[in-house]
VOGU-3710 file (C-alpha; in Angstrom, 3 decimals, decimal comma):
1> xxxxxxxxxx> 32,049/-24,547/-21,299  30,536/-27,185/-19,020  30,328/-30,054/-21,499  31,322/-33,337/-19,827  31,477/-31,914/-16,287  29,837/-33,491/-13,227  27,425/-31,502/-11,031  27,860/-32,789/-7,471  27,720/-29,577/-5,445  25,980/-26,294/-6,411
11> xxxxxxxxxx> 29,356/-24,563/-6,046  30,938/-26,798/-8,727  29,921/-24,252/-11,375  31,218/-20,699/-11,543  28,727/-17,821/-11,628  29,493/-17,505/-15,362  28,725/-21,200/-15,965  25,482/-20,899/-14,002  24,504/-17,896/-16,112  25,121/-19,999/-19,228
21> xxxxxxxxxx> 22,630/-22,589/-17,936  20,081/-19,923/-16,932  20,364/-18,161/-20,290  19,629/-21,411/-22,113  16,773/-22,225/-19,697  15,131/-18,862/-20,422  15,415/-19,525/-24,174  13,758/-22,923/-23,678  10,950/-21,315/-21,629  10,360/-18,809/-24,472
31> xxxxxxxxxx> 10,180/-21,442/-27,212  10,261/-25,064/-25,934  9,388/-26,643/-29,315  12,638/-25,281/-30,786  14,559/-27,641/-28,442  12,408/-30,762/-28,789  14,993/-32,756/-30,778  18,355/-31,558/-29,422  18,867/-34,811/-27,480  17,670/-37,218/-30,163
41> xxxxxxxxxx> 19,629/-40,460/-29,757  20,835/-39,580/-26,228  19,978/-41,603/-23,109  19,651/-40,365/-19,515  20,013/-42,896/-16,683  17,884/-42,099/-13,621  19,313/-44,040/-10,663  17,066/-43,364/-7,681  18,192/-45,295/-4,631  15,544/-43,579/-2,491
51> xxxxxxxxxx> 11,972/-42,392/-3,182  11,359/-39,227/-5,155  8,426/-37,866/-7,111  9,175/-34,332/-8,282  12,919/-34,694/-8,858  12,693/-37,952/-10,800  9,693/-36,856/-12,875  11,350/-33,510/-13,519  14,536/-35,148/-14,870  12,574/-37,633/-16,966
61> xxxxxxxxxx> 10,241/-34,976/-18,367  13,263/-32,762/-19,114  15,017/-35,475/-21,128  11,855/-36,494/-23,000  11,086/-32,878/-23,897  14,587/-32,637/-25,390  13,890/-35,720/-27,526  16,058/-38,102/-25,490  15,254/-41,417/-23,825  15,455/-42,713/-20,259
71> xxxxxxxxxx> 16,699/-45,868/-18,546  16,788/-46,411/-14,816  15,106/-47,475/-11,621  13,015/-45,716/-8,995  14,047/-47,955/-6,106  17,155/-50,131/-5,674  15,352/-53,439/-5,137  14,499/-53,457/-8,834  18,213/-53,375/-9,722  21,300/-55,538/-9,172
81> xxxxxxxxxx> 21,894/-53,586/-5,960  19,518/-56,117/-4,382  22,092/-58,805/-5,320  24,892/-56,895/-3,642  26,364/-54,994/-6,617  28,580/-52,098/-5,523  27,882/-48,496/-6,518  31,163/-48,347/-8,466  30,231/-51,394/-10,576  26,702/-50,098/-11,174
91> xxxxxxxxxx> 28,100/-46,770/-12,390  30,685/-48,415/-14,647  27,949/-50,496/-16,279  25,464/-47,652/-16,609  28,183/-45,462/-18,197  28,467/-48,029/-20,998  24,749/-47,884/-21,804  23,934/-44,189/-21,365  25,193/-40,666/-22,061  24,426/-38,937/-18,735
101> xxxxxxxxxx> 23,318/-40,002/-15,239  21,016/-38,391/-12,646  21,453/-40,133/-9,297  19,751/-39,832/-5,906  21,210/-41,777/-2,998  20,599/-41,785/0,786  24,326/-41,707/1,647  26,177/-38,392/1,760  29,099/-38,296/-0,670  27,726/-41,069/-2,885
111> xxxxxxxxxx> 27,408/-38,775/-5,931  31,086/-37,804/-5,581  32,021/-41,500/-5,428  29,903/-42,189/-8,531  31,703/-39,414/-10,436  35,053/-41,154/-9,826  33,895/-44,262/-11,698  31,760/-42,709/-14,431  32,824/-42,000/-18,005  29,705/-39,811/-18,526
121> xxxxxxxxxx> 28,485/-36,727/-16,619  26,923/-37,397/-13,201  24,224/-35,069/-11,879  23,645/-35,303/-8,153  19,860/-35,481/-7,655  20,306/-35,502/-3,861  22,765/-37,394/-1,650  21,347/-37,817/1,828  21,195/-34,573/3,800  24,221/-33,280/1,920
131> xxxxxxxxxx> 23,585/-31,610/-1,443  20,752/-31,192/-3,936  22,307/-28,937/-6,577  19,522/-29,017/-9,159  17,098/-27,750/-6,495  19,485/-24,836/-5,971  19,588/-24,193/-9,736  15,778/-24,320/-9,726  15,647/-21,763/-6,910  18,105/-19,428/-8,639
141> xxxxxxxxxx> 16,298/-19,614/-11,985  12,962/-18,892/-10,247  14,410/-15,793/-8,580  16,133/-14,671/-11,792  12,951/-15,022/-13,866  10,446/-13,607/-11,367  12,572/-10,949/-9,646  14,499/-9,911/-12,772  17,943/-10,811/-11,479  19,919/-12,374/-8,633
151> xxxxxxxxxx> 21,324/-9,231/-6,984  20,044/-6,877/-4,256  17,292/-8,943/-2,640  16,190/-9,364/0,972  15,678/-13,100/1,296  13,644/-14,446/4,203  14,193/-18,129/4,972  11,711/-19,619/7,394  11,403/-22,931/9,260  14,068/-25,600/9,654
161> xxxxxxxxxx> 17,316/-23,762/8,987  19,476/-26,254/10,861  18,872/-29,434/8,868  17,442/-28,138/5,567  19,932/-28,910/2,776  18,062/-26,661/0,321  18,414/-23,750/2,769  22,178/-24,170/3,191  22,719/-24,434/-0,570  20,528/-21,406/-1,292
171> xxxxxxxxxx> 22,417/-19,224/1,218  25,768/-20,294/-0,270  24,562/-19,701/-3,827  22,879/-16,320/-3,251  25,912/-15,143/-1,262  27,842/-15,129/-4,551  25,656/-12,336/-5,934  26,013/-8,736/-4,791  23,750/-6,837/-2,411  21,735/-9,765/-1,042
181> xxxxxxxxxx> 20,648/-9,760/2,621  19,159/-12,603/4,656  16,409/-12,670/7,265  16,685/-16,037/9,034  13,440/-17,025/10,759  13,444/-20,111/12,967  12,996/-21,422/16,504  16,167/-21,511/18,628  16,296/-25,301/18,171  16,493/-25,003/14,370
191> xxxxxxxxxx> 18,789/-22,005/13,853  21,267/-21,888/10,992  24,419/-23,982/11,614  27,450/-22,180/12,932  29,557/-22,896/9,831  27,024/-21,136/7,555  26,881/-18,170/9,938  30,665/-17,865/10,245  32,148/-19,178/6,984  29,543/-17,923/4,515
201> xxxxxxxxxx> 27,724/-14,931/5,983  30,180/-13,247/8,358  33,307/-14,106/6,367  31,817/-12,495/3,240  30,363/-9,499/5,136  26,822/-10,419/4,146  24,105/-8,658/6,076  21,757/-10,952/8,027  19,478/-11,015/11,044  18,062/-13,958/13,006
211> xxxxxxxxxx> 14,526/-13,772/14,405  11,885/-16,136/15,748  8,672/-14,536/14,463  7,784/-14,287/10,773  5,179/-11,560/11,398  7,852/-9,224/12,785  9,853/-9,148/9,538  7,584/-10,174/6,630  7,164/-6,560/5,468  10,942/-6,294/4,768
221> xxxxxxxxxx> 11,182/-9,417/2,614  11,434/-9,637/-1,202  11,684/-13,443/-1,395  10,210/-15,709/1,287  11,579/-19,266/1,210  9,436/-21,541/3,396  10,514/-24,911/4,809  8,926/-27,446/7,134  9,478/-27,365/10,906  10,161/-31,050/11,491
231> xxxxxxxxxx> 8,510/-32,721/14,456  11,250/-35,350/14,648  13,824/-32,676/15,556  12,152/-31,915/18,908  12,481/-33,830/22,182  9,408/-32,108/23,571  6,148/-32,449/21,621  4,556/-29,540/23,494  7,386/-27,273/22,359  6,993/-28,503/18,765
241> xxxxxxxxxx> 3,246/-27,837/18,754  3,799/-24,336/20,152  6,376/-23,464/17,508  4,819/-25,250/14,559  1,823/-22,933/14,385  3,999/-19,827/14,391  5,524/-20,972/11,079  2,324/-21,605/9,146  2,048/-19,045/6,360  -1,570/-17,965/5,933
251> xxxxxxxxxx> -3,597/-15,096/4,436  -3,335/-13,071/7,617  0,480/-13,176/7,602  0,574/-12,516/3,838  -1,441/-9,317/4,362  1,664/-7,743/5,935  3,944/-8,576/2,973  4,992/-6,487/-0,024  2,790/-6,686/-3,120  5,706/-7,999/-5,174
261> xxxxxxxxxx> 7,149/-10,449/-2,630  7,345/-14,039/-3,883  6,798/-17,159/-1,768  8,977/-20,169/-2,628  9,128/-23,710/-1,222  11,226/-26,712/-2,354  8,179/-28,991/-1,804  6,668/-31,229/-0,591  4,854/-29,061/1,908  3,085/-30,521/4,922
271> xxxxxxxxxx> 1,236/-27,763/6,762  3,668/-24,828/6,683  1,817/-23,033/3,873  -1,953/-22,884/4,207  -3,850/-23,923/1,054  -5,565/-20,518/1,039  -2,209/-18,983/0,059  -2,139/-20,993/-3,203  -4,505/-18,472/-4,826  -2,259/-15,522/-3,965
281> xxxxxxxxxx> -0,351/-14,281/-7,031  2,779/-14,093/-4,853  2,740/-17,878/-4,249  5,149/-19,235/-6,877  6,103/-22,682/-5,518  4,336/-24,614/-8,282  5,824/-22,286/-10,902  9,175/-22,971/-9,178  8,668/-26,718/-9,764  8,007/-25,992/-13,462
291> xxxxxxxxxx> 11,205/-23,938/-13,686  12,953/-26,992/-12,208  12,123/-28,947/-15,345  13,410/-26,159/-17,631  16,664/-25,708/-15,724  17,256/-29,485/-15,893  16,623/-29,383/-19,650  19,251/-26,663/-19,985  21,681/-28,480/-17,692  21,363/-31,799/-19,566
301> xxxxxxx> 21,862/-30,078/-22,933  24,938/-28,188/-21,679  26,572/-31,199/-20,009  26,030/-33,280/-23,155  27,421/-30,439/-25,294  24,484/-30,503/-27,702  23,915/-26,745/-27,248
//
């Protein structure tokens, strides 16, 4: 029972609680009109202290499709923050007016702080480079729906593995399910952090390999999770340009992959997936964004206790 809980970190929910959310999400996908009034009279606050398109729209669409309403702001200058109001006071006020809050903030740990002052459930919609739990739920639901379960997959993660918060959360989350292996594909400069390698993978005896070339391993992979190689992480532009092109997924690289592999991406993409891949049936990143809306519908309904 997750009614009234906060979701700050993807690990806040047990595997059983996650399955509860995914089960409801799959029911909503099967028959969305059946759920179109479950949040009648409920209000979601969307407090976005930094820019967002997909996450904010996804939360707002989710609440509207459940029959609820939305209050909020898409940048802090349109709120009392511009007058110097503290986060704690903002949250106390918003808790009076609404039933649930989705908050994105540039500072790590801000969602946890908000939860200490809120009388309604707080959903972390991203706090700096720290956590983005509803993206992780989106990723898990996508895998569950398209690969028929969350166990026994070879998951290739490609690009920026050092700084990518979605990557760290996905590895932690998928490590809770049995039989999963990881193929970690990145330049030396952007390898997975030591704590993920030691405390998550090695400590739990999870099989993994680290490589630099996607072409060398793509044939082994069931799920390919692409991320952007970020120019700003390199001191040497020549080195960046050399590496960047080796992490562009195109038709040629896809020709070496399994017929039933799926390609995921948290979006937005820049140039790491060629547009020619969009027509490949294995490219599911836009479907993944759609599943994000359904999993947020299920999450909102569960946290409010309406289902």
